[in-house]
C-alpha positions as CSV (number, residue, x, y, z in Angstrom):
1,X,67.3,11.5,36.4
2,X,65.0,12.1,33.5
3,X,63.6,9.0,31.9
4,X,62.2,8.9,28.4
5,X,59.6,6.2,27.7
6,X,59.3,5.9,24.0
7,X,56.4,4.4,22.1
8,X,58.8,3.7,19.3
9,X,62.6,3.2,19.3
10,X,64.6,6.4,19.1
11,X,68.1,7.2,17.9
12,X,69.9,10.5,17.3
13,X,67.6,13.5,17.1
14,X,64.3,12.8,18.8
15,X,61.4,13.0,16.5
16,X,58.8,10.5,17.7
17,X,55.8,10.5,19.9
18,X,56.6,9.5,23.5
19,X,55.9,10.1,27.2
20,X,58.4,11.8,29.3
21,X,58.6,11.0,33.0
22,X,61.0,13.0,35.0
23,X,61.5,11.3,38.4
24,X,63.6,12.7,41.2
25,X,64.6,11.8,44.7
26,X,66.2,13.9,47.4
27,X,65.7,15.6,50.8
28,X,64.1,18.8,49.8
29,X,62.0,20.9,52.2
30,X,59.0,19.3,50.5
31,X,58.4,16.1,48.7
32,X,55.5,16.5,46.4
33,X,54.7,15.4,42.9
34,X,52.5,17.1,40.4
35,X,51.4,16.2,37.0
36,X,51.7,18.4,33.9
37,X,49.3,17.8,31.1
38,X,50.7,19.0,27.8
39,X,49.6,18.5,24.3
40,X,52.6,19.6,22.2
41,X,52.3,19.2,18.5
42,X,54.7,20.2,15.7
43,X,55.1,19.1,12.2
44,X,58.0,17.1,10.7
45,X,60.5,16.5,13.5
46,X,58.5,18.0,16.3
47,X,57.6,15.9,19.4
48,X,54.3,15.2,21.0
49,X,54.6,14.8,24.8
50,X,51.6,13.1,26.3
51,X,52.3,13.8,29.9
52,X,55.0,14.4,32.3
53,X,55.5,14.0,36.1
54,X,57.8,16.5,37.7
55,X,59.4,16.5,41.1
56,X,62.4,18.3,42.6
57,X,65.6,17.4,40.7
58,X,68.3,15.3,42.3
59,X,70.9,16.8,40.0
60,X,69.7,20.3,41.0
61,X,70.2,19.2,44.6
62,X,73.8,18.4,43.8
63,X,74.2,21.9,42.6
64,X,72.9,23.3,45.8
65,X,75.3,21.2,47.9
66,X,78.4,21.3,45.6
67,X,77.9,24.5,43.6
68,X,77.9,24.5,39.8
69,X,80.6,22.0,39.4
70,X,78.4,19.6,37.3
71,X,80.0,18.0,34.3
72,X,76.8,17.8,32.4
73,X,74.2,20.5,31.7
74,X,70.9,20.6,29.9
75,X,71.0,23.5,27.5
76,X,68.4,24.8,25.1
77,X,69.8,26.6,21.9
78,X,67.8,28.8,19.6
79,X,69.3,30.2,16.4
80,X,68.3,30.9,12.8
81,X,68.6,27.4,11.3
82,X,69.9,28.8,8.0
83,X,73.2,29.1,6.1
84,X,74.2,32.3,7.8
85,X,77.2,32.3,10.1
86,X,75.2,32.6,13.3
87,X,73.2,29.5,12.6
88,X,76.4,27.5,11.7
89,X,78.2,28.7,14.9
90,X,75.2,27.9,17.2
91,X,74.8,24.4,15.6
92,X,78.5,23.6,15.9
93,X,78.6,24.8,19.4
94,X,75.7,22.5,20.3
95,X,77.4,19.6,18.6
96,X,80.6,20.2,20.5
97,X,78.8,20.5,23.8
98,X,76.9,17.3,23.1
99,X,80.1,15.5,22.4
100,X,81.3,16.6,25.8
101,X,78.3,14.9,27.4
102,X,75.9,17.8,27.8
103,X,72.2,17.4,26.7
104,X,71.4,19.9,23.9
105,X,67.9,20.9,22.8
106,X,67.6,22.9,19.6
107,X,64.4,25.0,19.6
108,X,63.7,26.6,16.2
109,X,61.2,26.8,13.3
110,X,63.3,24.3,11.3
111,X,66.1,21.9,11.9
112,X,69.5,23.6,11.8
113,X,71.3,22.7,8.5
114,X,74.3,21.1,10.1
115,X,72.4,18.6,12.1
116,X,72.7,15.3,10.4
117,X,70.1,13.4,12.4
118,X,72.3,10.9,14.2
119,X,74.2,12.8,16.8
120,X,74.0,11.6,20.5
121,X,72.7,14.0,23.1
122,X,71.0,16.1,20.5
123,X,67.3,16.9,20.5
124,X,65.3,19.1,18.1
125,X,62.0,20.7,18.9
126,X,60.2,22.5,16.1
127,X,58.4,25.7,16.7
128,X,55.1,25.5,14.8
129,X,53.5,28.9,14.2
130,X,49.7,28.8,13.7
131,X,48.3,31.0,11.0
132,X,45.1,32.8,11.6
133,X,43.3,35.3,9.3
134,X,43.4,37.8,12.1
135,X,47.3,38.0,11.9
136,X,48.9,39.6,8.8
137,X,52.1,38.1,10.1
138,X,52.4,34.9,12.2
139,X,53.6,35.7,15.7
140,X,56.7,33.6,15.7
141,X,58.2,35.3,18.8
142,X,55.2,34.2,20.9
143,X,55.2,30.7,19.6
144,X,58.9,30.4,20.3
145,X,58.5,31.7,23.9
146,X,55.8,29.1,24.5
147,X,57.9,26.4,23.0
148,X,60.9,27.4,25.1
149,X,58.9,27.3,28.3
150,X,57.4,23.9,27.4
151,X,60.8,22.3,26.5
152,X,62.5,23.9,29.6
153,X,59.7,22.5,31.9
154,X,59.5,19.0,30.3
155,X,63.2,18.4,30.0
156,X,64.3,20.4,33.1
157,X,66.7,22.7,31.2
158,X,69.4,24.4,33.1
159,X,69.5,27.5,30.8
160,X,68.7,28.8,27.3
161,X,71.3,30.1,25.0
162,X,69.9,32.3,22.2
163,X,71.7,33.7,19.3
164,X,70.6,37.2,18.2
165,X,68.8,39.6,20.5
166,X,65.8,40.0,18.2
167,X,63.6,38.2,18.5
168,X,65.2,35.3,20.3
169,X,66.3,37.0,23.6
170,X,62.8,38.6,23.8
171,X,61.3,35.2,23.5
172,X,63.6,33.8,26.1
173,X,62.7,36.6,28.5
174,X,59.0,35.7,28.0
175,X,59.7,32.1,28.7
176,X,61.6,32.9,31.9
177,X,58.7,35.0,33.1
178,X,56.2,32.3,32.3
179,X,58.1,29.7,34.2
180,X,58.6,32.0,37.1
181,X,54.9,32.1,37.8
182,X,54.3,28.5,37.0
183,X,53.6,25.6,39.4
184,X,57.3,25.2,40.2
185,X,58.1,28.9,40.3
186,X,61.5,28.3,38.9
187,X,63.8,30.9,37.2
188,X,65.4,29.9,33.9
189,X,68.4,31.9,33.0
190,X,69.2,32.7,29.5
191,X,72.4,33.8,27.6
192,X,72.3,36.0,24.6
193,X,75.1,35.9,22.0
194,X,75.3,39.0,19.7
195,X,76.3,38.3,16.1
196,X,76.1,41.7,14.5
197,X,72.8,41.9,12.7
198,X,71.4,42.9,16.2
199,X,73.3,46.2,15.7
200,X,72.6,46.5,11.9
201,X,68.9,46.1,12.5
202,X,68.8,49.1,14.8
203,X,71.0,51.0,12.3
204,X,68.3,50.5,9.7
205,X,65.3,51.0,12.0
206,X,65.7,52.9,15.2
207,X,62.4,51.9,16.5
208,X,64.0,48.5,17.4
209,X,66.5,50.2,19.7
210,X,64.4,50.1,22.9
211,X,63.3,46.5,22.8
212,X,66.8,45.4,21.7
213,X,68.5,47.2,24.6
214,X,65.9,45.8,27.0
215,X,66.4,42.2,25.9
216,X,70.2,42.6,26.2
217,X,69.9,44.2,29.7
218,X,67.5,41.4,30.9
219,X,69.8,38.6,29.8
220,X,71.6,36.7,32.5
221,X,74.7,36.7,30.4
222,X,75.7,38.4,27.2
223,X,78.5,37.4,24.8
224,X,79.7,39.0,21.6
225,X,81.8,37.3,18.9
226,X,84.4,40.0,18.6
227,X,85.8,43.0,20.5
228,X,84.6,45.2,17.7
229,X,81.0,44.0,18.1
230,X,81.2,44.4,21.9
231,X,82.5,47.8,21.7
232,X,79.9,48.9,19.1
233,X,77.1,47.3,21.1
234,X,78.1,49.3,24.2
235,X,78.3,52.5,22.1
236,X,75.1,52.1,20.2
237,X,72.9,50.7,23.1
238,X,74.6,52.2,26.1
239,X,73.9,49.0,28.1
240,X,75.2,48.5,31.5
241,X,75.7,44.7,31.2
242,X,79.2,43.2,31.1
243,X,79.5,41.8,27.6
244,X,82.1,39.0,27.4
245,X,83.9,38.3,24.1
246,X,83.9,34.6,23.0
247,X,85.2,34.2,19.5
248,X,83.6,32.0,17.0
249,X,85.3,28.6,16.6
250,X,86.2,26.0,14.1
251,X,86.6,22.2,14.5
252,X,90.2,21.8,13.5
253,X,89.8,18.0,13.2
254,X,87.0,18.5,10.5
255,X,88.4,21.5,8.7
256,X,91.8,20.5,7.5
257,X,93.7,20.0,4.2
258,X,93.8,16.3,3.3
259,X,95.5,15.9,-0.1
260,X,93.8,12.5,-0.7
261,X,90.4,13.8,0.0
262,X,90.7,17.0,-2.1
263,X,92.4,15.4,-5.1
264,X,89.0,14.2,-6.7
265,X,87.5,17.7,-6.1
266,X,90.4,19.5,-7.7
267,X,90.2,17.1,-10.7
268,X,86.6,17.9,-11.0
269,X,86.8,21.7,-10.6
270,X,90.2,22.2,-12.1
271,X,90.7,19.5,-14.8
272,X,93.5,21.5,-16.4
273,X,95.2,22.2,-13.1
274,X,93.9,25.7,-12.9
275,X,94.1,27.7,-9.6
276,X,91.0,27.6,-7.4
277,X,89.6,30.6,-5.6
278,X,86.5,30.2,-3.4
279,X,83.9,32.4,-1.8
280,X,81.4,31.4,0.8
281,X,78.3,33.4,1.9
282,X,74.6,34.0,1.8
283,X,75.0,36.3,-1.2
284,X,73.5,39.3,0.5
285,X,74.6,42.8,-0.5
286,X,76.8,43.2,2.5
287,X,78.9,40.3,1.1
288,X,79.7,42.4,-2.0
289,X,79.5,39.4,-4.4
290,X,80.1,41.6,-7.5
291,X,83.5,42.5,-5.9
292,X,84.4,38.8,-5.9
293,X,83.6,38.6,-9.6
294,X,85.8,41.7,-10.2
295,X,88.7,40.3,-8.3
296,X,88.4,37.0,-10.0
297,X,88.2,38.7,-13.4
298,X,91.6,40.4,-12.7
299,X,93.2,37.1,-11.6
300,X,91.7,35.2,-14.5
301,X,93.3,37.5,-17.0
302,X,96.8,36.7,-15.6
303,X,96.6,33.0,-14.4
304,X,94.4,30.1,-15.5
305,X,92.0,29.9,-12.7
306,X,88.4,29.1,-11.7
307,X,86.0,30.5,-9.0
308,X,83.9,28.4,-6.7
309,X,80.9,30.2,-5.2
310,X,79.3,28.3,-2.3
311,X,75.9,29.6,-1.1
312,X,73.0,31.4,-2.6
313,X,71.0,34.6,-2.1
314,X,69.6,37.8,-3.5
315,X,72.7,38.9,-5.4
316,X,73.4,35.6,-7.3
317,X,71.7,36.8,-10.5
318,X,73.6,40.1,-10.5
319,X,76.9,38.1,-10.2
320,X,75.9,35.7,-12.8
321,X,75.2,38.5,-15.3
322,X,78.5,40.2,-14.4
323,X,80.4,37.1,-15.1
324,X,78.7,36.7,-18.4
325,X,79.5,40.3,-19.4
326,X,83.1,39.8,-18.6
327,X,83.3,36.6,-20.5
328,X,84.3,34.5,-17.5
329,X,81.0,32.7,-16.8
330,X,82.3,29.2,-17.8
331,X,85.0,29.5,-15.1
332,X,82.7,30.7,-12.4
333,X,81.0,27.7,-10.7
334,X,77.9,28.4,-8.6
335,X,77.7,25.4,-6.3
336,X,74.6,26.5,-4.3
337,X,74.0,25.8,-0.7
338,X,75.9,23.0,0.9
339,X,75.8,21.5,4.4
340,X,79.2,20.0,4.6
341,X,81.7,22.5,2.9
342,X,85.0,21.6,4.5
343,X,86.4,19.5,1.7
344,X,85.3,22.0,-1.0
345,X,86.9,24.9,0.8
346,X,90.1,22.8,1.4
347,X,90.4,22.2,-2.3
348,X,90.9,25.8,-3.0
349,X,94.0,28.0,-3.0
350,X,92.6,31.3,-1.8
351,X,89.4,32.4,-0.1
352,X,87.8,35.8,-1.1
353,X,85.9,37.7,1.5
354,X,85.4,41.4,0.3
355,X,82.5,42.1,2.6
356,X,81.3,45.5,3.5
357,X,81.2,44.5,7.1
358,X,81.8,41.3,9.1
359,X,81.6,41.2,12.9
360,X,83.9,38.3,12.9
361,X,84.4,36.4,9.5
362,X,83.6,32.8,10.0
363,X,84.2,31.8,6.4
364,X,87.8,33.2,6.6
365,X,88.4,31.2,9.8
366,X,87.1,28.0,8.2
367,X,89.5,28.6,5.2
368,X,92.4,29.3,7.5
369,X,91.9,25.9,9.3
370,X,92.0,24.3,5.8
371,X,95.3,26.1,5.0
372,X,93.5,28.2,2.4
373,X,94.8,31.8,2.5
374,X,92.0,34.4,3.1
375,X,92.0,37.7,1.4
376,X,89.4,40.0,3.0
377,X,88.5,43.5,3.9
378,X,89.8,45.4,6.8
379,X,86.3,45.8,8.3
380,X,84.5,45.2,11.6
381,X,86.0,42.2,13.5
382,X,88.0,40.7,10.6
383,X,91.4,42.1,11.8
384,X,90.9,40.1,15.0
385,X,90.8,36.9,12.9
386,X,93.3,37.6,10.1
387,X,96.8,38.9,10.9
388,X,97.8,40.8,7.8
389,X,100.8,39.2,5.9
390,X,101.0,36.2,8.4
391,X,97.6,34.4,8.3
392,X,96.1,36.2,5.3
393,X,95.7,39.6,3.7
394,X,93.5,42.6,4.3
395,X,92.5,45.6,2.1
396,X,90.0,48.4,2.3
397,X,86.4,47.8,1.3
398,X,85.9,48.1,-2.4
399,X,89.7,47.9,-3.2
400,X,89.4,45.1,-5.6
401,X,92.7,46.0,-7.4
402,X,94.7,45.4,-4.2
403,X,92.9,42.2,-3.4
404,X,93.5,40.9,-6.9
405,X,97.2,41.9,-6.6
406,X,97.5,39.9,-3.3
407,X,95.9,36.9,-4.9
408,X,98.3,37.0,-8.0
409,X,101.4,37.4,-5.8
410,X,100.4,34.3,-3.9
411,X,99.4,32.2,-6.9
412,X,102.7,33.0,-8.6
413,X,104.6,32.0,-5.6
414,X,103.8,28.5,-4.5
415,X,106.2,28.3,-1.5
416,X,104.8,31.5,-0.1
417,X,101.2,30.4,-0.7
418,X,101.7,27.2,1.2
419,X,103.7,28.9,4.0
420,X,100.9,31.5,4.6
421,X,98.5,28.7,4.5
422,X,100.3,26.7,7.2
423,X,100.6,29.9,9.3
424,X,96.9,30.4,8.9
425,X,96.0,27.0,10.2
426,X,98.4,27.4,13.1
427,X,96.6,30.6,14.0
428,X,93.3,28.9,13.8
429,X,94.4,26.1,16.0
430,X,96.1,28.3,18.6
431,X,93.2,30.8,19.0
432,X,90.0,29.6,17.6
433,X,89.9,25.8,17.9
434,X,86.5,24.5,19.0
435,X,88.1,22.7,22.0
436,X,89.3,25.9,23.4
437,X,86.2,28.0,22.6
438,X,83.7,25.4,23.9
439,X,85.5,25.4,27.3
440,X,85.1,29.1,27.5
441,X,81.3,28.7,26.9
442,X,81.0,26.0,29.6
443,X,82.8,28.2,32.1
444,X,80.5,31.2,31.1
445,X,77.4,29.0,31.6
446,X,78.5,28.0,35.0
447,X,79.2,31.6,36.1
448,X,75.7,32.5,34.9
449,X,74.1,29.6,36.7
450,X,76.0,30.5,39.9
451,X,74.7,34.1,39.8
452,X,71.2,32.9,39.0
453,X,71.0,30.3,41.8
């Protein structure tokens, strides 16, 4: 059992200087102890580990004798800690796993946005990239690999779970190789989850294809967030690995429609009882933010309504100018980036998601859980999430007239709007609730560990 000896009291996410002593007992073929001297520095919430003592792990012995039936695992998670869907998915997965008793270590260049700092079983390790005049670009992938290996050694991680093949799975591969030739000679398995940009990147620059394919093939387990993404990955990369589809999830206890909670928000955003439409994204061109404005303009001409835009990004200024040109700027509210968006989403009537491409469509799923009807494009993996006419509506990319028509039909028919909203939440609960999806990841981890033992 690992023991943490703090120099100062700790709670929630570890962020203090302390000494880690990992002590073990058990009848291994050898009973030796060696001392590792580390000097790990990182700014802000990083940790400095003075020293660690490592012996064979008793909980690893249990795995040898009982197989991988352990209730609790030590898992390192690496993701982009930003407002994109992959970072949100990875963070929420870590939080759910921690609630189930697993020890979770986030390893990234910044603290993931949905970590609030007080969660049990959650640790954060910052990757600090040194800047040298020799390098035009800081070598983040190498710094990440080093940090992964350090954290895995010091905290005796069972496996790494990285989100995105580039560069995270490459860094995990390097960390695995470093640990294999280290004093303990251990093999650290890693799981790669593909989110879609892995494919897009190769589409934009084919020079990334060999390294992306190699990192996928070297992964001990690979998952994709939709059947669409799995099939496209197999087609583009021609990999031989089995890719398991594990859908994104939503916490149905957090994302729900609470009339009392949303009443103040509706009073603030719709003081004259206007209808509320919402859009949530990182405002990149692929999200087609100007289509959101076009759809809302058509709705606004027929029904008193307001548009909530949650997020920020490169297309914000273009959307702002388009709203000004159409004379609807006063009814388009740019709310910026928000960490906790569930109540704002739940206050809306309709979610607009007219993306060029979505490998899954997490924003639509979060809306569904809140009984907010999504109107989206029939692109990528979205049809796997939204059943047209039952849990939302789908249209072709760029068909703003059809999407506006769906919105108007719903907003003019309150019973139908609420009925579709309830069906949307039922679909989210039945297929995508986090309690179901997290169990799939736990089972997947154990299968990976069994193969790697």
